[in-house]
C-alpha atoms as an extended CHARMM CRD file, in Angstrom:
* protein
*
       164  EXT
         1         1  UNK       CA            -22.6870000000        6.9930000000        8.1770000000  PROA      1               0.0000000000
         2         2  UNK       CA            -21.9650000000        7.3590000000        4.4740000000  PROA      2               0.0000000000
         3         3  UNK       CA            -18.3730000000        8.1560000000        3.5570000000  PROA      3               0.0000000000
         4         4  UNK       CA            -17.6210000000       10.2730000000        0.5140000000  PROA      4               0.0000000000
         5         5  UNK       CA            -13.9740000000        9.8660000000       -0.4960000000  PROA      5               0.0000000000
         6         6  UNK       CA            -11.5690000000        9.8020000000       -3.4350000000  PROA      6               0.0000000000
         7         7  UNK       CA             -9.3590000000        6.7560000000       -3.8610000000  PROA      7               0.0000000000
         8         8  UNK       CA             -6.4350000000        6.2210000000       -6.2420000000  PROA      8               0.0000000000
         9         9  UNK       CA             -3.3370000000        4.0380000000       -6.2690000000  PROA      9               0.0000000000
        10        10  UNK       CA             -2.3390000000        0.4190000000       -5.6900000000  PROA      10              0.0000000000
        11        11  UNK       CA              0.3400000000        0.1730000000       -2.9390000000  PROA      11              0.0000000000
        12        12  UNK       CA              0.4160000000        1.0180000000        0.7600000000  PROA      12              0.0000000000
        13        13  UNK       CA             -2.6030000000        2.9180000000        2.0890000000  PROA      13              0.0000000000
        14        14  UNK       CA             -2.3290000000        6.6240000000        2.9000000000  PROA      14              0.0000000000
        15        15  UNK       CA             -5.3500000000        8.4450000000        4.3190000000  PROA      15              0.0000000000
        16        16  UNK       CA             -5.3100000000       12.1930000000        3.6150000000  PROA      16              0.0000000000
        17        17  UNK       CA             -7.3930000000       14.4010000000        5.9370000000  PROA      17              0.0000000000
        18        18  UNK       CA             -8.1160000000       17.9090000000        4.6430000000  PROA      18              0.0000000000
        19        19  UNK       CA             -8.1070000000       21.1590000000        6.6320000000  PROA      19              0.0000000000
        20        20  UNK       CA            -11.1340000000       22.9260000000        8.0830000000  PROA      20              0.0000000000
        21        21  UNK       CA            -11.6020000000       25.4520000000        5.2870000000  PROA      21              0.0000000000
        22        22  UNK       CA            -11.0070000000       22.9560000000        2.4940000000  PROA      22              0.0000000000
        23        23  UNK       CA            -12.2950000000       19.6840000000        1.0860000000  PROA      23              0.0000000000
        24        24  UNK       CA            -10.7680000000       16.4590000000       -0.1900000000  PROA      24              0.0000000000
        25        25  UNK       CA             -9.8570000000       18.0860000000       -3.5190000000  PROA      25              0.0000000000
        26        26  UNK       CA             -6.9580000000       19.8130000000       -1.7140000000  PROA      26              0.0000000000
        27        27  UNK       CA             -5.0330000000       16.5380000000       -2.1330000000  PROA      27              0.0000000000
        28        28  UNK       CA             -5.6630000000       16.0830000000       -5.8780000000  PROA      28              0.0000000000
        29        29  UNK       CA             -2.2520000000       17.3780000000       -7.0220000000  PROA      29              0.0000000000
        30        30  UNK       CA             -0.3990000000       15.2270000000       -4.4960000000  PROA      30              0.0000000000
        31        31  UNK       CA             -2.3870000000       12.1470000000       -5.4970000000  PROA      31              0.0000000000
        32        32  UNK       CA             -1.6470000000       12.7780000000       -9.1930000000  PROA      32              0.0000000000
        33        33  UNK       CA              2.0650000000       13.3970000000       -8.4860000000  PROA      33              0.0000000000
        34        34  UNK       CA              2.3120000000       10.1250000000       -6.5580000000  PROA      34              0.0000000000
        35        35  UNK       CA              0.4790000000        8.2530000000       -9.3050000000  PROA      35              0.0000000000
        36        36  UNK       CA              2.9230000000        9.5810000000      -11.9050000000  PROA      36              0.0000000000
        37        37  UNK       CA              6.0370000000        9.1400000000       -9.7630000000  PROA      37              0.0000000000
        38        38  UNK       CA              8.7530000000        6.6020000000      -10.4550000000  PROA      38              0.0000000000
        39        39  UNK       CA              7.5930000000        4.4660000000       -7.5240000000  PROA      39              0.0000000000
        40        40  UNK       CA              7.0170000000        0.8720000000       -8.5640000000  PROA      40              0.0000000000
        41        41  UNK       CA              3.6920000000        0.8000000000       -6.7300000000  PROA      41              0.0000000000
        42        42  UNK       CA              2.1680000000        4.2230000000       -5.9010000000  PROA      42              0.0000000000
        43        43  UNK       CA              0.2920000000        4.2900000000       -2.5960000000  PROA      43              0.0000000000
        44        44  UNK       CA             -3.4480000000        3.9310000000       -2.3690000000  PROA      44              0.0000000000
        45        45  UNK       CA             -4.4830000000        7.4630000000       -1.4170000000  PROA      45              0.0000000000
        46        46  UNK       CA             -7.8350000000        7.7900000000        0.2960000000  PROA      46              0.0000000000
        47        47  UNK       CA             -9.0250000000       11.3530000000        0.8840000000  PROA      47              0.0000000000
        48        48  UNK       CA            -12.3330000000       11.3410000000        2.7830000000  PROA      48              0.0000000000
        49        49  UNK       CA            -14.6890000000       14.2830000000        2.5830000000  PROA      49              0.0000000000
        50        50  UNK       CA            -15.9250000000       15.4340000000        5.9560000000  PROA      50              0.0000000000
        51        51  UNK       CA            -18.5730000000       17.9970000000        6.8650000000  PROA      51              0.0000000000
        52        52  UNK       CA            -17.2940000000       21.5490000000        6.6500000000  PROA      52              0.0000000000
        53        53  UNK       CA            -20.3460000000       23.7270000000        6.2840000000  PROA      53              0.0000000000
        54        54  UNK       CA            -22.6630000000       25.4230000000        8.7730000000  PROA      54              0.0000000000
        55        55  UNK       CA            -24.3320000000       23.4190000000       11.5390000000  PROA      55              0.0000000000
        56        56  UNK       CA            -22.9270000000       20.1540000000       10.1810000000  PROA      56              0.0000000000
        57        57  UNK       CA            -19.3930000000       21.4950000000       10.6640000000  PROA      57              0.0000000000
        58        58  UNK       CA            -20.1360000000       22.8440000000       14.1500000000  PROA      58              0.0000000000
        59        59  UNK       CA            -21.4970000000       19.5240000000       15.4130000000  PROA      59              0.0000000000
        60        60  UNK       CA            -18.6260000000       17.4610000000       13.9440000000  PROA      60              0.0000000000
        61        61  UNK       CA            -16.3970000000       16.2060000000       16.7480000000  PROA      61              0.0000000000
        62        62  UNK       CA            -12.9830000000       14.5710000000       17.1020000000  PROA      62              0.0000000000
        63        63  UNK       CA            -14.8000000000       11.3110000000       17.7920000000  PROA      63              0.0000000000
        64        64  UNK       CA            -16.8160000000       11.7190000000       14.5660000000  PROA      64              0.0000000000
        65        65  UNK       CA            -13.6400000000       12.3080000000       12.5570000000  PROA      65              0.0000000000
        66        66  UNK       CA            -11.8820000000        9.3230000000       14.1090000000  PROA      66              0.0000000000
        67        67  UNK       CA            -14.9480000000        7.1520000000       13.4720000000  PROA      67              0.0000000000
        68        68  UNK       CA            -14.9410000000        8.1690000000        9.7980000000  PROA      68              0.0000000000
        69        69  UNK       CA            -11.2730000000        7.1990000000        9.4620000000  PROA      69              0.0000000000
        70        70  UNK       CA            -11.8510000000        3.9370000000       11.3520000000  PROA      70              0.0000000000
        71        71  UNK       CA            -14.7170000000        3.1130000000        8.9650000000  PROA      71              0.0000000000
        72        72  UNK       CA            -12.3590000000        3.6240000000        6.0200000000  PROA      72              0.0000000000
        73        73  UNK       CA             -9.8480000000        1.3070000000        7.6860000000  PROA      73              0.0000000000
        74        74  UNK       CA            -12.4460000000       -1.4600000000        8.1920000000  PROA      74              0.0000000000
        75        75  UNK       CA            -11.9980000000       -2.4480000000        4.5430000000  PROA      75              0.0000000000
        76        76  UNK       CA             -8.1830000000       -2.2790000000        4.6250000000  PROA      76              0.0000000000
        77        77  UNK       CA             -5.9380000000       -5.1630000000        5.6130000000  PROA      77              0.0000000000
        78        78  UNK       CA             -2.7660000000       -4.1770000000        7.4080000000  PROA      78              0.0000000000
        79        79  UNK       CA             -1.3490000000       -0.8490000000        8.4410000000  PROA      79              0.0000000000
        80        80  UNK       CA             -2.2130000000        2.6290000000        7.1730000000  PROA      80              0.0000000000
        81        81  UNK       CA             -0.4320000000        5.9550000000        7.1450000000  PROA      81              0.0000000000
        82        82  UNK       CA             -2.3950000000        9.0920000000        7.9780000000  PROA      82              0.0000000000
        83        83  UNK       CA             -1.6280000000       12.6190000000        6.7760000000  PROA      83              0.0000000000
        84        84  UNK       CA             -3.5450000000       15.5480000000        8.2470000000  PROA      84              0.0000000000
        85        85  UNK       CA             -3.4540000000       19.2350000000        7.3500000000  PROA      85              0.0000000000
        86        86  UNK       CA             -4.4810000000       22.0330000000        9.7640000000  PROA      86              0.0000000000
        87        87  UNK       CA             -7.7040000000       20.9600000000       11.5160000000  PROA      87              0.0000000000
        88        88  UNK       CA             -7.3480000000       17.6670000000        9.6350000000  PROA      88              0.0000000000
        89        89  UNK       CA             -4.1000000000       17.2070000000       11.5900000000  PROA      89              0.0000000000
        90        90  UNK       CA             -6.0790000000       17.2870000000       14.8320000000  PROA      90              0.0000000000
        91        91  UNK       CA             -8.4970000000       14.6990000000       13.4360000000  PROA      91              0.0000000000
        92        92  UNK       CA             -5.5460000000       12.6090000000       12.2380000000  PROA      92              0.0000000000
        93        93  UNK       CA             -4.0180000000       12.6470000000       15.7440000000  PROA      93              0.0000000000
        94        94  UNK       CA             -7.2790000000       11.4410000000       17.2920000000  PROA      94              0.0000000000
        95        95  UNK       CA             -7.6810000000        8.7010000000       14.6840000000  PROA      95              0.0000000000
        96        96  UNK       CA             -4.0880000000        7.5680000000       15.2810000000  PROA      96              0.0000000000
        97        97  UNK       CA             -4.7880000000        7.2650000000       19.0060000000  PROA      97              0.0000000000
        98        98  UNK       CA             -7.9040000000        5.1900000000       18.3530000000  PROA      98              0.0000000000
        99        99  UNK       CA             -6.3420000000        3.0270000000       15.6330000000  PROA      99              0.0000000000
       100       100  UNK       CA             -3.2020000000        2.4300000000       17.6880000000  PROA      100             0.0000000000
       101       101  UNK       CA             -0.8560000000       -0.1570000000       16.1380000000  PROA      101             0.0000000000
       102       102  UNK       CA             -2.7410000000       -0.0910000000       12.8040000000  PROA      102             0.0000000000
       103       103  UNK       CA             -1.0390000000        3.2470000000       12.0720000000  PROA      103             0.0000000000
       104       104  UNK       CA              2.3240000000        2.9190000000       10.3580000000  PROA      104             0.0000000000
       105       105  UNK       CA              3.0590000000        6.6590000000        9.9840000000  PROA      105             0.0000000000
       106       106  UNK       CA              1.4040000000        9.8850000000       11.1000000000  PROA      106             0.0000000000
       107       107  UNK       CA              2.2680000000       13.0780000000        9.2190000000  PROA      107             0.0000000000
       108       108  UNK       CA              0.9800000000       16.4300000000       10.4770000000  PROA      108             0.0000000000
       109       109  UNK       CA              1.0850000000       19.5510000000        8.2900000000  PROA      109             0.0000000000
       110       110  UNK       CA              0.3620000000       22.7890000000       10.1450000000  PROA      110             0.0000000000
       111       111  UNK       CA             -1.7420000000       20.8790000000       12.6760000000  PROA      111             0.0000000000
       112       112  UNK       CA             -3.9510000000       23.1530000000       14.7380000000  PROA      112             0.0000000000
       113       113  UNK       CA             -4.8530000000       21.4990000000       18.0630000000  PROA      113             0.0000000000
       114       114  UNK       CA             -6.5010000000       24.6450000000       19.4250000000  PROA      114             0.0000000000
       115       115  UNK       CA             -8.6750000000       22.7810000000       21.8950000000  PROA      115             0.0000000000
       116       116  UNK       CA             -5.5030000000       22.0560000000       23.8830000000  PROA      116             0.0000000000
       117       117  UNK       CA             -5.4910000000       25.7940000000       24.7050000000  PROA      117             0.0000000000
       118       118  UNK       CA             -8.9710000000       25.5120000000       26.1990000000  PROA      118             0.0000000000
       119       119  UNK       CA             -8.0480000000       22.3770000000       28.1240000000  PROA      119             0.0000000000
       120       120  UNK       CA             -5.0000000000       24.1800000000       29.5600000000  PROA      120             0.0000000000
       121       121  UNK       CA             -7.1690000000       27.0700000000       30.7650000000  PROA      121             0.0000000000
       122       122  UNK       CA             -5.9050000000       29.5330000000       28.1320000000  PROA      122             0.0000000000
       123       123  UNK       CA             -9.4220000000       30.7180000000       27.3530000000  PROA      123             0.0000000000
       124       124  UNK       CA             -8.4840000000       34.0090000000       25.6770000000  PROA      124             0.0000000000
       125       125  UNK       CA             -6.0450000000       32.2870000000       23.2920000000  PROA      125             0.0000000000
       126       126  UNK       CA             -8.5960000000       29.5390000000       22.6040000000  PROA      126             0.0000000000
       127       127  UNK       CA            -11.3410000000       32.0630000000       21.7800000000  PROA      127             0.0000000000
       128       128  UNK       CA             -8.9570000000       33.9410000000       19.4570000000  PROA      128             0.0000000000
       129       129  UNK       CA             -7.9860000000       30.7210000000       17.6390000000  PROA      129             0.0000000000
       130       130  UNK       CA            -11.6170000000       29.5470000000       17.4420000000  PROA      130             0.0000000000
       131       131  UNK       CA            -12.6990000000       32.9330000000       16.0900000000  PROA      131             0.0000000000
       132       132  UNK       CA            -10.0320000000       32.7830000000       13.3710000000  PROA      132             0.0000000000
       133       133  UNK       CA            -11.0450000000       29.2190000000       12.4700000000  PROA      133             0.0000000000
       134       134  UNK       CA            -14.7130000000       30.2160000000       12.1190000000  PROA      134             0.0000000000
       135       135  UNK       CA            -13.7480000000       33.3200000000       10.1050000000  PROA      135             0.0000000000
       136       136  UNK       CA            -11.6920000000       31.2080000000        7.6770000000  PROA      136             0.0000000000
       137       137  UNK       CA            -14.4130000000       28.5470000000        7.3110000000  PROA      137             0.0000000000
       138       138  UNK       CA            -17.1970000000       31.0820000000        6.7910000000  PROA      138             0.0000000000
       139       139  UNK       CA            -15.1030000000       33.1840000000        4.4000000000  PROA      139             0.0000000000
       140       140  UNK       CA            -14.1070000000       30.1290000000        2.3580000000  PROA      140             0.0000000000
       141       141  UNK       CA            -17.7820000000       29.2740000000        1.8540000000  PROA      141             0.0000000000
       142       142  UNK       CA            -18.2440000000       32.7560000000        0.3830000000  PROA      142             0.0000000000
       143       143  UNK       CA            -14.9710000000       32.6910000000       -1.5910000000  PROA      143             0.0000000000
       144       144  UNK       CA            -13.5160000000       35.6870000000        0.2730000000  PROA      144             0.0000000000
       145       145  UNK       CA             -9.8990000000       34.5690000000       -0.0900000000  PROA      145             0.0000000000
       146       146  UNK       CA             -8.2530000000       38.0220000000        0.0280000000  PROA      146             0.0000000000
       147       147  UNK       CA            -10.1280000000       38.8850000000        3.2350000000  PROA      147             0.0000000000
       148       148  UNK       CA             -9.1020000000       35.5550000000        4.7640000000  PROA      148             0.0000000000
       149       149  UNK       CA             -5.4590000000       36.0690000000        3.7650000000  PROA      149             0.0000000000
       150       150  UNK       CA             -5.4310000000       39.5630000000        5.2890000000  PROA      150             0.0000000000
       151       151  UNK       CA             -6.8240000000       38.4090000000        8.6450000000  PROA      151             0.0000000000
       152       152  UNK       CA             -4.6190000000       35.3110000000        8.6940000000  PROA      152             0.0000000000
       153       153  UNK       CA             -1.4270000000       37.3040000000        8.0940000000  PROA      153             0.0000000000
       154       154  UNK       CA             -2.4200000000       39.9880000000       10.5780000000  PROA      154             0.0000000000
       155       155  UNK       CA             -2.9340000000       37.3220000000       13.2570000000  PROA      155             0.0000000000
       156       156  UNK       CA              0.2180000000       35.2980000000       12.5970000000  PROA      156             0.0000000000
       157       157  UNK       CA              2.6560000000       37.9540000000       11.3190000000  PROA      157             0.0000000000
       158       158  UNK       CA              1.3520000000       41.1010000000       13.0320000000  PROA      158             0.0000000000
       159       159  UNK       CA             -1.2690000000       43.7690000000       12.6380000000  PROA      159             0.0000000000
       160       160  UNK       CA             -0.9660000000       45.5060000000        9.2830000000  PROA      160             0.0000000000
       161       161  UNK       CA              1.2200000000       42.7740000000        7.7230000000  PROA      161             0.0000000000
       162       162  UNK       CA             -1.1100000000       42.3160000000        4.7560000000  PROA      162             0.0000000000
       163       163  UNK       CA             -1.0740000000       46.0260000000        3.8760000000  PROA      163             0.0000000000
       164       164  UNK       CA              2.7170000000       46.2360000000        4.2100000000  PROA      164             0.0000000000
């Protein structure tokens, strides 16, 4: 498995896992802010790129994501902190379980563990969440950001929220 990632910094290691409709560039501003901060030794920020298009995305599992993060950690001595956003938060949780005591901190931003709905037998809610996820991923590939925002708000705020 080849790992495509961005790496900057010199201090403690922080692994940044992007959301399902994004890529590792979503962390660029944070990485730059940390690099320019008044910290004596900014953290080493590693932001791996994971599959997020078409069939590659659909066949990518929690185990695959955790394996990618474990591979990154093979070259790191000591503990790591993991930050995950949205679907990346789910991957971060799985990696933290597999890495165990190697994880110093786990930070989840809008984590979306939708598969827990399926496991709990909430099939209708799971299908709704999965449908929204696929809509956002497919729309992001086409650059349909206004359409994504409308559906997202209508789901989470209420029907017609975007128009109001």
